[in-house]
N, CA, C and O atoms as a Tripos MOL2 file, in Angstrom:
@<TRIPOS>MOLECULE
protein
  204   203    51     0     0
PROTEIN
NO_CHARGES

@<TRIPOS>ATOM
      1 N          10.8430   35.4480    9.9330 N.3       1 MET1
      2 CA         10.5870   35.0060    8.3690 C.3       1 MET1
      3 C          11.1640   34.2950    8.0830 C.2       1 MET1
      4 O          10.7190   33.1490    8.1410 O.2       1 MET1
      5 N          12.5580   34.5350    7.5800 N.am      2 SER2
      6 CA         13.5760   33.2240    6.6810 C.3       2 SER2
      7 C          13.4820   32.3830    7.4500 C.2       2 SER2
      8 O          12.9030   31.4260    6.9370 O.2       2 SER2
      9 N          13.7960   32.1840    8.6130 N.am      3 GLN3
     10 CA         13.7750   31.1310    9.3710 C.3       3 GLN3
     11 C          12.6200   30.5010    8.9920 C.2       3 GLN3
     12 O          12.9970   29.6360    8.2010 O.2       3 GLN3
     13 N          11.3700   30.4330    9.1070 N.am      4 ALA4
     14 CA         10.3520   29.5570    9.0150 C.3       4 ALA4
     15 C          10.4920   29.1520    7.2870 C.2       4 ALA4
     16 O          10.6120   27.9660    6.9800 O.2       4 ALA4
     17 N          10.4650   30.2250    6.2190 N.am      5 ARG5
     18 CA         11.0150   29.9620    5.1500 C.3       5 ARG5
     19 C          11.9860   28.9770    4.9230 C.2       5 ARG5
     20 O          12.0440   28.0320    4.1360 O.2       5 ARG5
     21 N          12.8110   29.4530    5.8760 N.am      6 ALA6
     22 CA         14.0940   28.1000    5.0760 C.3       6 ALA6
     23 C          13.1040   26.4190    5.7110 C.2       6 ALA6
     24 O          13.2580   25.2920    5.2410 O.2       6 ALA6
     25 N          12.4430   26.6980    6.5100 N.am      7 VAL7
     26 CA         12.2590   25.5970    7.2380 C.3       7 VAL7
     27 C          10.9940   25.0980    6.5870 C.2       7 VAL7
     28 O          10.6390   23.9240    6.6970 O.2       7 VAL7
     29 N          10.1530   26.2260    5.7410 N.am      8 LEU8
     30 CA          9.5170   25.3000    4.9850 C.3       8 LEU8
     31 C           9.9570   24.8560    3.9910 C.2       8 LEU8
     32 O           9.3220   23.8860    3.5780 O.2       8 LEU8
     33 N          11.2460   25.3110    3.0890 N.am      9 ARG9
     34 CA         11.7930   25.0100    2.1470 C.3       9 ARG9
     35 C          12.2980   23.4550    2.3510 C.2       9 ARG9
     36 O          12.4850   22.5690    1.5180 O.2       9 ARG9
     37 N          12.4650   23.4690    3.9800 N.am     10 GLU10
     38 CA         13.2410   21.9610    3.6790 C.3      10 GLU10
     39 C          12.4070   21.6500    3.4150 C.2      10 GLU10
     40 O          12.6340   20.9310    2.4410 O.2      10 GLU10
     41 N          11.0690   21.6680    3.6640 N.am     11 THR11
     42 CA         10.1600   20.0870    4.5210 C.3      11 THR11
     43 C          10.3210   19.7180    2.2220 C.2      11 THR11
     44 O          10.8170   18.8230    1.5380 O.2      11 THR11
     45 N           9.5000   21.1430    1.8960 N.am     12 MET12
     46 CA          9.3670   21.4090    0.6240 C.3      12 MET12
     47 C           9.6370   20.1430   -0.2450 C.2      12 MET12
     48 O           9.0660   19.4450   -1.0840 O.2      12 MET12
     49 N          11.0570   20.2510    0.5500 N.am     13 ARG13
     50 CA         12.1910   20.2750   -0.2670 C.3      13 ARG13
     51 C          12.8460   18.0420    0.2360 C.2      13 ARG13
     52 O          13.5680   17.2570   -0.3780 O.2      13 ARG13
     53 N          12.3310   17.9620    1.1180 N.am     14 ALA14
     54 CA         11.8660   16.4660    2.1910 C.3      14 ALA14
     55 C          11.2760   16.1230    1.3510 C.2      14 ALA14
     56 O          11.9720   15.4870    0.5610 O.2      14 ALA14
     57 N           9.4650   16.2770    0.8380 N.am     15 THR15
     58 CA          8.5810   16.1420    0.6280 C.3      15 THR15
     59 C           8.6130   15.7840   -0.9400 C.2      15 THR15
     60 O           7.4290   15.5590   -1.1870 O.2      15 THR15
     61 N           9.3210   15.6180   -2.0960 N.am     16 ALA16
     62 CA          9.6380   15.9910   -2.8190 C.3      16 ALA16
     63 C          10.4270   15.1960   -3.1330 C.2      16 ALA16
     64 O          11.0250   15.3750   -4.1940 O.2      16 ALA16
     65 N          10.7340   13.9360   -2.2610 N.am     17 TRP17
     66 CA         11.7540   12.5570   -2.8120 C.3      17 TRP17
     67 C          10.3290   11.5290   -2.3350 C.2      17 TRP17
     68 O          10.3870   10.3000   -2.2930 O.2      17 TRP17
     69 N           9.4040   12.1410   -2.0880 N.am     18 GLU18
     70 CA          8.0880   10.9120   -1.7010 C.3      18 GLU18
     71 C           8.1250   10.3840   -3.0940 C.2      18 GLU18
     72 O           9.0050    9.5800   -3.4040 O.2      18 GLU18
     73 N           7.0450   10.8600   -4.1340 N.am     19 PRO19
     74 CA          6.5730   10.3070   -4.8440 C.3      19 PRO19
     75 C           7.9380    9.0960   -5.4950 C.2      19 PRO19
     76 O           7.6790    7.9940   -5.9770 O.2      19 PRO19
     77 N           9.1180    9.5820   -5.3610 N.am     20 LEU20
     78 CA         10.5300    8.2150   -5.7400 C.3      20 LEU20
     79 C          10.0050    7.7170   -4.8120 C.2      20 LEU20
     80 O           9.0610    7.0970   -5.3030 O.2      20 LEU20
     81 N           9.9960    7.5790   -3.7660 N.am     21 ALA21
     82 CA         10.1860    6.6430   -3.1430 C.3      21 ALA21
     83 C           8.6090    5.2680   -2.9390 C.2      21 ALA21
     84 O           8.5160    4.1240   -2.4930 O.2      21 ALA21
     85 N           7.7460    6.1810   -3.5070 N.am     22 THR22
     86 CA          6.9340    5.1450   -3.5690 C.3      22 THR22
     87 C           6.8500    4.6090   -5.0400 C.2      22 THR22
     88 O           5.9940    3.8710   -5.5270 O.2      22 THR22
     89 N           7.6100    4.9920   -5.4390 N.am     23 ALA23
     90 CA          7.8660    4.6980   -7.4000 C.3      23 ALA23
     91 C           8.8040    3.0710   -6.8160 C.2      23 ALA23
     92 O           8.4880    1.9420   -7.1900 O.2      23 ALA23
     93 N           9.8140    3.3540   -5.9730 N.am     24 LEU24
     94 CA         10.7570    2.5010   -5.6640 C.3      24 LEU24
     95 C          10.2390    0.9960   -5.2950 C.2      24 LEU24
     96 O          10.4300   -0.2080   -5.4670 O.2      24 LEU24
     97 N           9.4820    1.9320   -4.6940 N.am     25 ARG25
     98 CA          9.4710    0.7150   -3.2110 C.3      25 ARG25
     99 C           9.3500   -1.1020   -3.3820 C.2      25 ARG25
    100 O           8.4490   -1.8870   -3.6760 O.2      25 ARG25
    101 N          10.1760   -1.1610   -3.1720 N.am     26 PRO26
    102 CA          9.8120   -2.4850   -3.4200 C.3      26 PRO26
    103 C           8.5520   -3.8650   -2.9160 C.2      26 PRO26
    104 O           8.0030   -3.9390   -1.8170 O.2      26 PRO26
    105 N           8.4210   -4.5240   -3.7260 N.am     27 ARG27
    106 CA          7.2720   -4.8790   -4.3340 C.3      27 ARG27
    107 C           7.3700   -6.0310   -2.9380 C.2      27 ARG27
    108 O           6.2660   -6.4510   -2.5890 O.2      27 ARG27
    109 N           8.3210   -6.4460   -2.3050 N.am     28 ARG28
    110 CA          8.2610   -7.1660   -1.6850 C.3      28 ARG28
    111 C           8.2180   -6.3840    0.2740 C.2      28 ARG28
    112 O           8.8050   -5.3130    0.4300 O.2      28 ARG28
    113 N           7.6180   -6.9440    1.3370 N.am     29 PRO29
    114 CA          6.2480   -6.8580    2.3790 C.3      29 PRO29
    115 C           8.1700   -6.6800    2.8470 C.2      29 PRO29
    116 O           8.6360   -5.5420    2.9030 O.2      29 PRO29
    117 N           9.0480   -7.8700    3.1270 N.am     30 GLU30
    118 CA          9.6860   -7.7130    3.9170 C.3      30 GLU30
    119 C          11.1390   -6.3190    4.1610 C.2      30 GLU30
    120 O          12.0190   -6.1580    5.0070 O.2      30 GLU30
    121 N          10.7080   -5.5660    2.8970 N.am     31 SER31
    122 CA         12.2740   -4.3880    2.8760 C.3      31 SER31
    123 C          11.3180   -3.7410    2.9300 C.2      31 SER31
    124 O          10.1170   -3.9400    2.7470 O.2      31 SER31
    125 N          11.9260   -2.9260    3.2000 N.am     32 THR32
    126 CA         10.7710   -1.6160    3.1210 C.3      32 THR32
    127 C          12.2200   -0.8010    2.4510 C.2      32 THR32
    128 O          13.2610   -1.4580    2.4430 O.2      32 THR32
    129 N          12.2370    0.6780    1.8840 N.am     33 LEU33
    130 CA         12.7850    1.6740    1.1710 C.3      33 LEU33
    131 C          13.2220    2.7050    2.1890 C.2      33 LEU33
    132 O          12.8230    2.3080    3.2850 O.2      33 LEU33
    133 N          13.7360    3.6220    2.2860 N.am     34 THR34
    134 CA         14.0090    4.6730    2.6570 C.3      34 THR34
    135 C          14.9850    6.3560    1.6690 C.2      34 THR34
    136 O          16.0430    6.4750    1.0510 O.2      34 THR34
    137 N          14.2670    6.9540    1.9090 N.am     35 VAL35
    138 CA         15.6870    8.2340    0.9990 C.3      35 VAL35
    139 C          15.2160    8.9010    1.5840 C.2      35 VAL35
    140 O          14.1090    8.9340    2.1230 O.2      35 VAL35
    141 N          16.3920    9.8070    1.5240 N.am     36 LEU36
    142 CA         17.2230   10.3740    2.2060 C.3      36 LEU36
    143 C          17.6890   11.7450    1.7290 C.2      36 LEU36
    144 O          17.9990   11.5490    0.5540 O.2      36 LEU36
    145 N          17.9610   13.3640    2.0880 N.am     37 GLN37
    146 CA         18.0460   13.7320    1.0520 C.3      37 GLN37
    147 C          19.0480   14.7730    2.1040 C.2      37 GLN37
    148 O          19.0780   15.4250    3.1480 O.2      37 GLN37
    149 N          20.0390   14.1940    0.5200 N.am     38 ALA38
    150 CA         21.6970   15.4120    1.1490 C.3      38 ALA38
    151 C          21.5400   16.2810    1.5360 C.2      38 ALA38
    152 O          20.4220   16.5500    1.9760 O.2      38 ALA38
    153 N          22.8520   17.4320    1.5960 N.am     39 SER39
    154 CA         23.1300   18.0290    1.4530 C.3      39 SER39
    155 C          23.0230   18.8590    0.5120 C.2      39 SER39
    156 O          23.1370   20.0740    0.6790 O.2      39 SER39
    157 N          22.7170   18.1260   -0.9460 N.am     40 ASP40
    158 CA         23.7190   18.9190   -2.2910 C.3      40 ASP40
    159 C          22.8380   18.7000   -3.1090 C.2      40 ASP40
    160 O          23.1180   18.8810   -4.2940 O.2      40 ASP40
    161 N          20.7660   17.9940   -2.5430 N.am     41 ASP41
    162 CA         20.5160   17.8190   -3.7800 C.3      41 ASP41
    163 C          20.3110   16.5380   -3.8910 C.2      41 ASP41
    164 O          19.2390   16.1760   -4.3760 O.2      41 ASP41
    165 N          21.4370   15.4000   -3.4050 N.am     42 THR42
    166 CA         21.6670   14.2440   -4.2870 C.3      42 THR42
    167 C          20.0960   12.9670   -3.2140 C.2      42 THR42
    168 O          19.8170   12.9140   -2.0170 O.2      42 THR42
    169 N          19.6260   12.3590   -4.1920 N.am     43 PRO43
    170 CA         18.7070   11.2310   -2.7970 C.3      43 PRO43
    171 C          19.7760   10.4240   -2.2230 C.2      43 PRO43
    172 O          20.8210   10.1930   -2.8310 O.2      43 PRO43
    173 N          19.5030    9.9720   -0.9910 N.am     44 VAL44
    174 CA         19.9670    8.8990   -0.2130 C.3      44 VAL44
    175 C          19.2750    8.1240   -0.3990 C.2      44 VAL44
    176 O          18.1400    8.5200   -0.1350 O.2      44 VAL44
    177 N          19.3120    6.2870   -1.0310 N.am     45 ILE45
    178 CA         18.1880    5.6700   -0.9480 C.3      45 ILE45
    179 C          18.2340    4.3060   -0.2250 C.2      45 ILE45
    180 O          18.7160    3.3900   -0.8920 O.2      45 ILE45
    181 N          17.6490    3.8960    1.5230 N.am     46 ILE46
    182 CA         18.3820    2.8920    1.3360 C.3      46 ILE46
    183 C          17.4350    2.0240    1.6150 C.2      46 ILE46
    184 O          16.3470    2.4320    2.0200 O.2      46 ILE46
    185 N          17.7020    0.6010    1.4380 N.am     47 GLU47
    186 CA         16.9440   -0.4120    1.2310 C.3      47 GLU47
    187 C          17.3780   -1.9880    2.8800 C.2      47 GLU47
    188 O          18.2910   -2.5820    3.4530 O.2      47 GLU47
    189 N          16.6220   -1.9080    2.8460 N.am     48 ARG48
    190 CA         16.5640   -2.6200    4.1930 C.3      48 ARG48
    191 C          15.6760   -3.6760    4.1370 C.2      48 ARG48
    192 O          14.4640   -3.5040    4.0040 O.2      48 ARG48
    193 N          16.3290   -5.0200    4.2540 N.am     49 ARG49
    194 CA         15.3880   -6.2210    3.9270 C.3      49 ARG49
    195 C          16.0150   -6.9180    5.6720 C.2      49 ARG49
    196 O          17.1210   -7.1600    6.1550 O.2      49 ARG49
    197 N          14.6350   -7.0150    6.1230 N.am     50 LEU50
    198 CA         15.0420   -8.9020    6.7660 C.3      50 LEU50
    199 C          15.1770   -9.6780    6.7270 C.2      50 LEU50
    200 O          14.1430  -10.2290    6.3480 O.2      50 LEU50
    201 N          16.4320  -10.7900    6.9990 N.am     51 ILE51
    202 CA         16.8790  -12.2060    6.8740 C.3      51 ILE51
    203 C          16.6530  -12.9140    7.8260 C.2      51 ILE51
    204 O          16.9880  -14.0980    7.8090 O.2      51 ILE51
@<TRIPOS>BOND
     1     1     2 1
     2     2     3 1
     3     3     4 2
     4     3     5 am
     5     5     6 1
     6     6     7 1
     7     7     8 2
     8     7     9 am
     9     9    10 1
    10    10    11 1
    11    11    12 2
    12    11    13 am
    13    13    14 1
    14    14    15 1
    15    15    16 2
    16    15    17 am
    17    17    18 1
    18    18    19 1
    19    19    20 2
    20    19    21 am
    21    21    22 1
    22    22    23 1
    23    23    24 2
    24    23    25 am
    25    25    26 1
    26    26    27 1
    27    27    28 2
    28    27    29 am
    29    29    30 1
    30    30    31 1
    31    31    32 2
    32    31    33 am
    33    33    34 1
    34    34    35 1
    35    35    36 2
    36    35    37 am
    37    37    38 1
    38    38    39 1
    39    39    40 2
    40    39    41 am
    41    41    42 1
    42    42    43 1
    43    43    44 2
    44    43    45 am
    45    45    46 1
    46    46    47 1
    47    47    48 2
    48    47    49 am
    49    49    50 1
    50    50    51 1
    51    51    52 2
    52    51    53 am
    53    53    54 1
    54    54    55 1
    55    55    56 2
    56    55    57 am
    57    57    58 1
    58    58    59 1
    59    59    60 2
    60    59    61 am
    61    61    62 1
    62    62    63 1
    63    63    64 2
    64    63    65 am
    65    65    66 1
    66    66    67 1
    67    67    68 2
    68    67    69 am
    69    69    70 1
    70    70    71 1
    71    71    72 2
    72    71    73 am
    73    73    74 1
    74    74    75 1
    75    75    76 2
    76    75    77 am
    77    77    78 1
    78    78    79 1
    79    79    80 2
    80    79    81 am
    81    81    82 1
    82    82    83 1
    83    83    84 2
    84    83    85 am
    85    85    86 1
    86    86    87 1
    87    87    88 2
    88    87    89 am
    89    89    90 1
    90    90    91 1
    91    91    92 2
    92    91    93 am
    93    93    94 1
    94    94    95 1
    95    95    96 2
    96    95    97 am
    97    97    98 1
    98    98    99 1
    99    99   100 2
   100    99   101 am
   101   101   102 1
   102   102   103 1
   103   103   104 2
   104   103   105 am
   105   105   106 1
   106   106   107 1
   107   107   108 2
   108   107   109 am
   109   109   110 1
   110   110   111 1
   111   111   112 2
   112   111   113 am
   113   113   114 1
   114   114   115 1
   115   115   116 2
   116   115   117 am
   117   117   118 1
   118   118   119 1
   119   119   120 2
   120   119   121 am
   121   121   122 1
   122   122   123 1
   123   123   124 2
   124   123   125 am
   125   125   126 1
   126   126   127 1
   127   127   128 2
   128   127   129 am
   129   129   130 1
   130   130   131 1
   131   131   132 2
   132   131   133 am
   133   133   134 1
   134   134   135 1
   135   135   136 2
   136   135   137 am
   137   137   138 1
   138   138   139 1
   139   139   140 2
   140   139   141 am
   141   141   142 1
   142   142   143 1
   143   143   144 2
   144   143   145 am
   145   145   146 1
   146   146   147 1
   147   147   148 2
   148   147   149 am
   149   149   150 1
   150   150   151 1
   151   151   152 2
   152   151   153 am
   153   153   154 1
   154   154   155 1
   155   155   156 2
   156   155   157 am
   157   157   158 1
   158   158   159 1
   159   159   160 2
   160   159   161 am
   161   161   162 1
   162   162   163 1
   163   163   164 2
   164   163   165 am
   165   165   166 1
   166   166   167 1
   167   167   168 2
   168   167   169 am
   169   169   170 1
   170   170   171 1
   171   171   172 2
   172   171   173 am
   173   173   174 1
   174   174   175 1
   175   175   176 2
   176   175   177 am
   177   177   178 1
   178   178   179 1
   179   179   180 2
   180   179   181 am
   181   181   182 1
   182   182   183 1
   183   183   184 2
   184   183   185 am
   185   185   186 1
   186   186   187 1
   187   187   188 2
   188   187   189 am
   189   189   190 1
   190   190   191 1
   191   191   192 2
   192   191   193 am
   193   193   194 1
   194   194   195 1
   195   195   196 2
   196   195   197 am
   197   197   198 1
   198   198   199 1
   199   199   200 2
   200   199   201 am
   201   201   202 1
   202   202   203 1
   203   203   204 2
@<TRIPOS>SUBSTRUCTURE
     1 MET1         2 RESIDUE 1 A MET
     2 SER2         6 RESIDUE 1 A SER
     3 GLN3        10 RESIDUE 1 A GLN
     4 ALA4        14 RESIDUE 1 A ALA
     5 ARG5        18 RESIDUE 1 A ARG
     6 ALA6        22 RESIDUE 1 A ALA
     7 VAL7        26 RESIDUE 1 A VAL
     8 LEU8        30 RESIDUE 1 A LEU
     9 ARG9        34 RESIDUE 1 A ARG
    10 GLU10       38 RESIDUE 1 A GLU
    11 THR11       42 RESIDUE 1 A THR
    12 MET12       46 RESIDUE 1 A MET
    13 ARG13       50 RESIDUE 1 A ARG
    14 ALA14       54 RESIDUE 1 A ALA
    15 THR15       58 RESIDUE 1 A THR
    16 ALA16       62 RESIDUE 1 A ALA
    17 TRP17       66 RESIDUE 1 A TRP
    18 GLU18       70 RESIDUE 1 A GLU
    19 PRO19       74 RESIDUE 1 A PRO
    20 LEU20       78 RESIDUE 1 A LEU
    21 ALA21       82 RESIDUE 1 A ALA
    22 THR22       86 RESIDUE 1 A THR
    23 ALA23       90 RESIDUE 1 A ALA
    24 LEU24       94 RESIDUE 1 A LEU
    25 ARG25       98 RESIDUE 1 A ARG
    26 PRO26      102 RESIDUE 1 A PRO
    27 ARG27      106 RESIDUE 1 A ARG
    28 ARG28      110 RESIDUE 1 A ARG
    29 PRO29      114 RESIDUE 1 A PRO
    30 GLU30      118 RESIDUE 1 A GLU
    31 SER31      122 RESIDUE 1 A SER
    32 THR32      126 RESIDUE 1 A THR
    33 LEU33      130 RESIDUE 1 A LEU
    34 THR34      134 RESIDUE 1 A THR
    35 VAL35      138 RESIDUE 1 A VAL
    36 LEU36      142 RESIDUE 1 A LEU
    37 GLN37      146 RESIDUE 1 A GLN
    38 ALA38      150 RESIDUE 1 A ALA
    39 SER39      154 RESIDUE 1 A SER
    40 ASP40      158 RESIDUE 1 A ASP
    41 ASP41      162 RESIDUE 1 A ASP
    42 THR42      166 RESIDUE 1 A THR
    43 PRO43      170 RESIDUE 1 A PRO
    44 VAL44      174 RESIDUE 1 A VAL
    45 ILE45      178 RESIDUE 1 A ILE
    46 ILE46      182 RESIDUE 1 A ILE
    47 GLU47      186 RESIDUE 1 A GLU
    48 ARG48      190 RESIDUE 1 A ARG
    49 ARG49      194 RESIDUE 1 A ARG
    50 LEU50      198 RESIDUE 1 A LEU
    51 ILE51      202 RESIDUE 1 A ILE
C-alpha cells in the first residue's frame, strides 16, 4: 500500500507543475518548454529552440 501511495504522491507532484509549464509556454511555436521535478521539489525549466 505504501508503494502505491508513493507512486500516487510522485504523480501528483509531477502534475502540479503542469499549470506552470502552461503559463510559461513560449509564444513562438519553434520553442518547447519542459518542466521537470527535481528531488528537492524545485522545478527545473528547460526551453528548447529549433535553430
